[in-house]
C-alpha positions in Angstrom: 0.0 0.0 0.0 2.9 2.4 0.8 4.2 1.9 -2.8 0.7 2.5 -4.2 0.4 5.8 -2.4 3.9 6.9 -3.2 3.4 5.9 -6.8 0.3 8.0 -7.1 2.2 10.9 -5.5 5.2 10.6 -7.7 3.2 10.1 -10.9 1.3 13.3 -10.2 4.7 15.1 -9.8 6.4 13.6 -12.8 3.7 13.5 -15.5 4.1 16.1 -18.1 2.2 19.2 -16.9 1.3 17.5 -13.7 2.5 20.2 -11.3 1.0 23.0 -13.2 -2.3 21.1 -13.4 -2.6 20.5 -9.7 -5.9 21.8 -8.4 -7.8 22.1 -5.2 -9.0 20.2 -2.2 -11.4 20.0 0.6 -11.7 17.4 3.3 -13.9 14.8 1.5 -11.5 14.1 -1.3 -9.6 10.9 -2.0 -6.2 10.6 -0.3 -4.8 9.7 -3.7 -5.3 13.2 -5.0 -2.0 15.0 -5.7 -2.1 18.1 -3.4 -4.2 20.0 -0.9 -5.2 23.6 -0.8 -4.1 24.7 2.7 -4.6 28.4 2.0 -7.2 30.4 0.2 -9.2 28.4 -2.5 -9.6 30.5 -5.6 -12.4 29.0 -7.6 -15.5 27.0 -6.7 -17.1 24.7 -9.3 -20.8 23.9 -8.8 -22.4 20.9 -10.6 -25.9 22.3 -11.3 -29.2 20.7 -12.3 -31.1 22.3 -15.1 -34.6 23.5 -14.2 -37.5 23.5 -16.7 -38.4 27.0 -17.8 -35.2 28.5 -16.3 -32.5 29.8 -18.6 -31.3 27.1 -21.1 -32.9 24.4 -18.8 -29.6 22.4 -19.0 -27.4 20.8 -16.4 -24.2 22.7 -16.2 -20.8 23.3 -14.5 -20.8 26.7 -12.9 -17.5 28.3 -11.8 -17.4 31.1 -9.2 -14.5 33.4 -8.3 -13.8 33.1 -4.6 -10.5 35.1 -4.5 -10.8 37.9 -1.9 -10.2 41.3 -3.5 -10.8 40.0 -7.0 -12.9 42.3 -9.3 -15.2 39.3 -9.8 -15.2 38.0 -6.2 -18.4 36.1 -5.5 -19.5 36.2 -9.1 -20.0 33.5 -11.8 -17.1 33.6 -14.2 -17.8 30.6 -16.4 -20.7 28.2 -17.2 -20.6 25.0 -19.4 -24.0 23.6 -20.3 -23.9 19.9 -21.1 -27.3 19.6 -22.7 -30.5 18.2 -21.2 -31.5 17.4 -17.6 -30.1 14.1 -16.5 -30.1 14.7 -12.7 -26.6 16.2 -12.2 -25.3 15.1 -8.9 -21.7 14.5 -7.7 -18.1 15.2 -9.0 -14.6 14.0 -8.3 -11.0 14.8 -9.4 -8.6 12.4 -11.0 -5.5 11.7 -8.9 -3.4 14.3 -10.9 -6.3 16.8 -10.5 -6.1 17.7 -14.2 -9.7 16.5 -14.7 -13.0 16.8 -12.9 -15.4 14.0 -13.4 -19.2 14.7 -13.0 -22.1 12.3 -13.3 -25.9 12.3 -13.8 -28.1 9.9 -12.0 -31.0 9.7 -14.5 -29.4 9.3 -18.0 -26.1 7.9 -16.6 -23.8 10.2 -18.5 -20.4 11.1 -17.2 -18.8 14.4 -18.2 -15.0 14.8 -17.8 -13.9 18.5 -17.5 -10.3 19.7 -18.1 -9.6 22.2 -15.3 -6.0 23.0 -16.0 -7.2 26.6 -16.3 -9.7 26.6 -13.3 -11.4 29.9 -14.3 -12.2 28.4 -17.7 -13.0 24.7 -17.5 -13.4 22.8 -20.8 -15.5 19.8 -21.5 -13.0 17.1 -22.4 -15.0 13.9 -22.8 -18.5 12.5 -22.3 -19.1 8.8 -21.4 -22.5 7.6 -22.5 -22.3 3.8 -22.4 -22.1 3.0 -18.7 -25.3 0.9 -18.6 -24.6 -1.0 -21.8 -21.1 -2.0 -20.7 -21.6 -2.6 -16.9 -25.3 -3.0 -16.2 -24.9 -0.4 -13.5 -26.6 3.0 -13.6 -26.8 6.2 -11.5 -23.1 7.1 -11.3 -22.8 8.9 -8.0 -19.4 9.0 -6.3 -16.2 9.7 -8.3 -13.1 8.7 -6.2 -9.5 9.1 -7.3 -7.3 6.0 -7.3 -3.7 5.9 -8.6 -4.1 6.5 -12.3 -7.8 5.5 -12.1 -11.2 6.7 -11.0 -13.6 4.5 -8.9 -17.3 5.3 -9.7 -19.9 4.1 -7.2 -23.2 3.5 -9.0 -26.6 3.6 -7.2 -28.8 1.3 -9.3 -28.9 -1.2 -12.2 -30.4 -1.3 -15.7 -32.2 -4.5 -15.2 -34.8 -3.6 -12.5 -33.7 -0.1 -11.3 -33.5 -1.3 -7.7 -30.6 -0.4 -5.4 -28.6 -3.5 -6.3 -25.5 -2.1 -7.9 -21.7 -2.0 -8.0 -18.4 0.0 -8.5 -16.9 0.6 -11.9 -13.1 1.4 -12.0 -12.0 3.5 -15.0 -8.6 4.5 -16.2 -8.0 8.3 -16.0 -8.5 8.2 -19.8 -12.1 6.9 -19.3 -11.7 3.2 -20.2 -13.3 0.6 -18.0 -10.8 -1.4 -16.1 -13.0 -3.6 -13.8 -16.4 -3.8 -12.1 -17.2 -4.9 -8.6 -20.7 -5.8 -7.4 -21.7 -4.6 -4.0 -21.9 -7.4 -1.3 -25.4 -8.9 -1.2 -27.2 -11.6 0.9 -24.3 -14.0 0.7 -22.5 -11.7 3.1 -25.5 -10.3 4.9 -25.5 -7.2 2.7 -28.2 -5.5 0.6 -26.0 -4.9 -2.5 -26.7 -1.1 -2.3 -24.1 1.6 -2.8 -23.7 5.3 -2.3 -20.3 6.7 -1.2 -16.6 5.5 -1.1 -14.0 6.3 1.5 -10.4 4.8 1.5 -7.9 4.7 4.4 -4.5 3.8 2.8 -2.9 3.1 6.1 -5.4 0.4 6.9 -5.7 -0.9 3.3 -9.5 -0.5 3.8 -12.3 0.9 1.7 -15.7 1.7 3.1 -18.9 2.0 1.1 -22.3 3.1 2.2 -25.8 2.6 0.8 -28.8 4.5 -0.4 -31.5 3.4 -2.9 -32.2 2.7 -6.5 -33.4 4.7 -9.5 -37.1 3.9 -8.9 -36.9 5.6 -5.5 -34.5 8.5 -6.1 -36.4 9.6 -9.3 -39.7 9.6 -7.5 -41.3 12.7 -6.1 -40.4 12.9 -2.4 -44.0 13.5 -1.2 -45.1 10.4 -3.1 -42.2 8.3 -2.0 -42.7 8.9 1.8 -46.3 7.8 1.4 -45.4 4.6 -0.3 -44.7 2.1 2.5 -43.2 -0.5 0.1 -40.9 2.0 -1.5 -39.7 3.2 1.9 -38.5 -0.3 2.6 -36.0 -0.1 -0.3 -33.3 1.9 1.3 -29.9 0.6 2.3 -29.1 -0.4 5.8 -25.5 -1.4 5.6 -21.9 -0.3 5.1 -19.3 -2.6 3.6 -15.7 -3.0 4.5 -13.4 -3.9 1.6 -9.8 -4.9 1.2 -8.7 -2.0 -0.9 -5.8 -3.7 -2.7 -7.9 -6.6 -3.9 -11.1 -4.6 -4.2 -13.0 -7.4 -2.4 -15.6 -7.0 0.4 -14.5 -8.6 3.6 -17.3 -7.6 6.0 -20.8 -6.0 6.0 -21.8 -3.7 8.9 -25.4 -3.1 10.0 -26.0 0.7 9.8 -29.8 1.2 9.5 -31.4 4.2 7.8 -29.5 4.9 4.6 -25.9 5.8 5.6 -24.7 8.4 3.1 -21.3 10.4 3.0 -18.3 8.7 4.5 -15.6 10.9 6.2 -12.3 9.4 7.5 -10.5 11.5 10.1 -7.6 13.2 8.4 -5.6 13.6 11.6 -2.4 11.6 11.4 -2.7 8.5 13.5 -6.5 8.4 13.4 -8.1 5.3 11.9 -11.8 5.9 12.2 -14.6 7.2 9.9 -18.0 8.8 10.4 -21.2 8.7 8.4 -24.8 10.0 9.0 -28.0 8.1 8.3 -30.6 10.1 6.4 -33.7 8.2 7.6 -32.8 7.6 11.3 -30.9 10.9 12.0 -27.9 9.2 13.5 -24.1 9.7 13.4 -22.2 6.4 13.1 -18.6 5.7 14.0 -16.7 3.0 12.1 -13.4 1.8 13.7 -11.7 -1.4 14.9 -12.5 -2.9 18.2 -10.1 -4.3 20.7 -9.9 -7.5 18.7 -8.9 -5.7 15.5 -12.4 -6.2 13.9 -14.1 -3.3 12.1 -17.4 -2.4 13.8 -20.1 0.3 13.3 -21.5 2.1 16.3 -24.3 4.6 16.7 -22.7 7.5 18.6 -25.0 10.6 18.3 -28.4 11.8 17.2 -28.9 14.6 14.7 -31.8 16.9 15.6 -35.2 15.4 16.4 -35.7 12.2 14.4 -39.5 12.4 14.9 -39.4 15.6 12.8 -37.4 13.8 10.0 -34.7 16.5 9.7 -33.0 14.3 7.0 -29.3 14.5 7.5 -27.5 14.8 4.2 -24.0 16.0 3.5 -21.3 16.1 6.2 -17.8 17.7 6.3 -15.0 16.8 8.7 -12.4 19.3 9.8 -8.8 18.6 8.8 -7.8 18.1 12.4 -10.5 15.6 13.0 -12.1 17.6 15.8 -15.3 18.9 14.3 -18.0 17.8 11.9 -20.5 19.9 10.0 -23.8 18.1 9.4 -26.5 19.5 7.1 -30.2 18.7 7.6 -32.2 19.2 4.4 -35.8 19.5 5.7 -35.2 22.3 8.2 -32.5 24.0 6.1 -30.0 24.0 9.0 -26.4 23.1 9.5 -25.1 21.7 12.8 -21.5 21.6 14.1 -20.5 18.6 16.3 -17.4 18.4 18.5 -15.9 15.0 17.6 -12.8 15.3 19.7 -14.1 12.1 21.3 -15.5 10.3 18.2 -17.3 7.9 20.6 -19.4 10.7 21.8 -20.0 13.6 19.4 -21.6 16.7 20.9 -23.6 19.3 19.0 -22.0 22.7 19.8 -23.6 25.0 17.2 -26.5 25.3 14.7 -27.6 27.8 12.1 -30.5 28.0 9.6 -29.0 28.4 6.1 -32.3 28.5 4.1 -35.5 26.7 3.5 -33.5 23.7 2.4 -29.8 22.9 2.5 -27.8 19.9 1.1 -24.1 20.1 0.4 -21.4 21.6 2.7 -17.7 22.2 1.9 -15.2 23.7 4.3 -11.8 25.1 3.5 -8.7 23.1 4.8 -8.1 25.8 7.5 -11.7 25.6 8.6 -12.2 29.3 8.3 -14.7 29.3 5.4 -17.8 27.1 4.9 -19.8 26.9 1.6 -23.4 25.6 1.3 -25.6 24.7 -1.6 -29.3 23.7 -1.6 -30.4 21.1 -4.1 -30.8 17.4 -3.1 -32.5 15.8 -6.0 -34.7 17.4 -8.7 -37.8 15.6 -7.5 -37.0 15.9 -3.8 -36.3 19.6 -3.6 -39.1 21.7 -2.0 -41.7 23.4 -4.1 -42.7 27.0 -4.7 -41.2 29.7 -2.5 -39.5 27.2 -0.4 -37.4 26.0 -3.3 -34.2 27.8 -2.4 -31.4 27.4 -5.0 -28.2 29.2 -4.0 -24.6 29.0 -3.0 -23.6 30.8 0.2 -20.2 31.4 1.6 -19.7 32.0 5.4 -16.7 32.9 7.5 -16.3 30.7 10.6 -14.4 32.2 13.5 -15.0 29.2 15.8 -18.1 30.8 17.3 -20.4 32.1 14.6 -21.0 31.7 10.8 -21.0 35.2 9.1 -22.3 35.3 5.6 -19.8 36.7 3.0 -21.8 36.4 -0.2 -24.7 34.6 -1.8 -25.1 33.5 -5.4 -28.9 33.1 -6.3 -29.0 30.4 -8.9 -32.7 31.0 -9.7 -32.2 34.8 -10.2 -29.3 34.1 -12.5 -31.3 31.4 -14.4 -28.7 28.7 -13.7 -30.8 26.0 -12.0 -30.4 23.9 -8.9 -27.1 24.3 -7.1 -25.7 20.9 -6.0 -22.1 19.5 -5.6 -19.1 21.7 -5.0 -15.3 21.4 -5.6 -12.5 23.9 -5.0 -9.7 24.7 -7.3 -6.8 27.2 -7.6 -4.6 28.6 -10.3 -1.4 26.7 -11.3 1.4 27.2 -8.8 -0.9 29.0 -6.4 0.6 29.5 -2.9 -2.6 28.0 -1.6 -1.6 24.5 -2.7 0.3 22.5 -0.1 3.2 20.2 -0.8 2.3 16.9 -2.3 5.0 15.0 -0.6 4.1 16.6 2.7 0.6 15.4 2.4 1.5 11.9 1.5 4.1 11.6 4.2 1.4 12.5 6.8 -0.8 9.7 5.4 2.0 7.2 5.7 3.3 8.1 9.1 
């Protein structure tokens, strides 16, 4: 594993144009990415769902200038419409950070953007044959591996249930391998959602959500359908990363979503939040060296179905932001003791809130609003914006807001940071990888 990590690091440094192509980071990215932004991020890319009757109605990549003092600070500087509305959702960098992959959950298209010039991304490639070649649909998580990209799908083309798998691509977009999620033979449900890898432990964690039939259904209709509500994942899987084989299934009821490993050197534990049961779960080894999952905290009032969605862990592993979609709030948990997280702060961001991204230094926190096209709130409650807040350790102070409806852009969803080539904000690649290996 040490050689794999160092190989990814060195390849990023030695590939032609690799250093100048190095881009951004925040604390949910793969440990195999080439460098981290430890200073001021400079551009924010937002993968955006098209809205019927709004602008060109197309899904698009929206780039915003976040350089303080810039003439265009807090303004949209670039948009790339990709045509149609296919339920734009998540994004992820390649290990050399030259390319940003983005997927759509409905039509299964994958768009690869060249972000060597982060202020002016270019559409480099479109992958359209995922279902035909793999049988998996709903490309959700894009996770950098050395020279490759792991794509976690949410569903399948046969029956559109949550039974699915992982597809590994080369950085050039060719399929290398496929890996079905563990099913009943291991006590699993074969569902997928997110990916999180800890190179020190040679372990990959995956979480679980639901299939196409559910996530494309109107939320109001879905929650009234008792049978459909049974079709959500209740497990996480532990994989041997090097062999890409599942070794254990953990019971985590209630649709565990994002996975966040602690980034503090020496820590070997991860957290997730369950959307339907409003819990924070800790995954770590027990005294016998076995991976276990433990319910360690409650998020809001489960009786009111706050619907925990995205989470963001601080670089020092001491705090966790947790967004709750239904009440439009963010909550900060002190996780200094991961066995007993404590909520220490809350703030209402809007009528709804989904994604959260914090800077490496923890001083800036970004929020977007869209969850899924058919799950977002209706009418005046349908907030669609990006907001940036300063965080001083006590209070969030709003810096700016980009109203995606007023600008006729659509529904603001996933975010990624970037910076100009050779920016002082980008930390040392070797420094980052040494910290992972110590």
